[in-house]
Steps between C-alpha positions, in 0.01 A plus 500: 500500500254562224118481514377241751253222413237381743545164637243266660646311793368155606315512837664236720254495793129601523465678844173435689525848665527688156858587502590717197781411274665815381744301272223482247536867439877509465726477194772245460865551433749208471876568536399876498328477150138505419334168458170356386561167670228384718579308821324162482325284758743211424857548619748495208845655466458823296866524394794715597308744715666660785257793586118526487358842556132598561432863415202721574407842355366608847647442837419202711552388864671169549409265769576140380526293189460138410710324231484155356838357396679175425806614698485351844813675584352855463624632825853496355424583151251789522485879602238752500547880427259791455502822308358800676550872420816453301653267751556120508419358833559151653229289661498615863467235754449243230321176608441206256254239602455167323138433449538161314752335282505775225321800646682770724370812675745793509428769760683848504435794746499776241384838628509674163303489182664311216467475115707189437582166653800315361579148574864387439718194507518150359161407633320754281522283174287235687221741616173410358250724660493808719235639741568853644253548792293816488298427800126462522227756520433524880254783475233289348179493713679662802332747725481854370368845605486858364443831661178542310302334236338646177161344450555115485871517415607298796855446601495127457459541122868571477589144616236289341730362234327672214651771277166652383474648139289774654434640847162642401313223688695509826763257407784722650571661832442879526507753772220755548456863362528650842818328603793752489769253626401165337672175550459126433663208709531139494566320830663161469418199719872496610819669406657402166820574310393671194699590187265719303163645489286548176226743474248467209343832403149547386456462120293800410518868462597551867844332501660828611369453850765253591789696379751620764368255758680425814556154650600428857600151641447450879614221732312312769538794733344727246824689457589630147795305359482598130374806315456540115355784297420472135717762323417402130418811312403312175170374393273335744584118548260208499724305739755632759762274654680598826807279585563434862843338543548580868439151650301654796171313604196701409147480640314791346528686166333837444441700191445873540435780270555884564499628139189611313603406147196664325359856543160349510574289810409671832720257713761243421373142471644144551342285238652142445394239239708233666797484751758221505779441758755229405712322760513204723488380857743651754555152655655359183747786480613469864534118458733550208707747701511262801635223274763731363625603832517138626680386179787758536 
């Protein structure tokens, strides 16, 4: 398809609870071809367009999207498909809710990571803006703990909302030098449906300490429902993203480390600059599912 060009999408709604719009990081294809067209705030017909595709260079987890369109008959003239691992998938349990005259929320229960969303049909030419919900950071200011603490590097520094340029002055979490089985945990005020977790590494000469970390997701009964181990053997990363497409409510997330990634370290360490957990409220998910069941 040639080299993609970056496209900025108009934000159609400012969310009071800090919802992230992942459409702003996507690239736009119209009728399968690269386009530099910008979707505008005003609704105008953009020509003979039958498909609109949002494409990401990295995998995403889809929950719902909002579109603004002139076509009030969108239920008949509109379909959503996803591209995942070489497969094209339909929108599972699709639900379209009209928010006002021109705005529609589209919900799909997709339990896989995707790299493309394609909107098809006559209604596409009348779309003027797209918001793809990436969730909000639910880890911010939540309760945290760690198995030990090095000096003043307390566990709560990992959820203070600050990605520090340096961890020298205790701006990060860090376990102690005597802790042979270190871990760090965030305990949420209730169970949430998450789609991804983001770990910000320290930005100094000790970035290697986070490499090969493990991540566990626990439910309200403290049972492990998801396990992840970093297997990246390349250079140390400044940011690690762990996708969680399972649609299982989670109450606790724990980061562990069993590897000593430097010969000078006597024990493994868990040291986090910042931890983010993106998702939404379980009630909203079950409300949509309930409406789906009763509309069949």
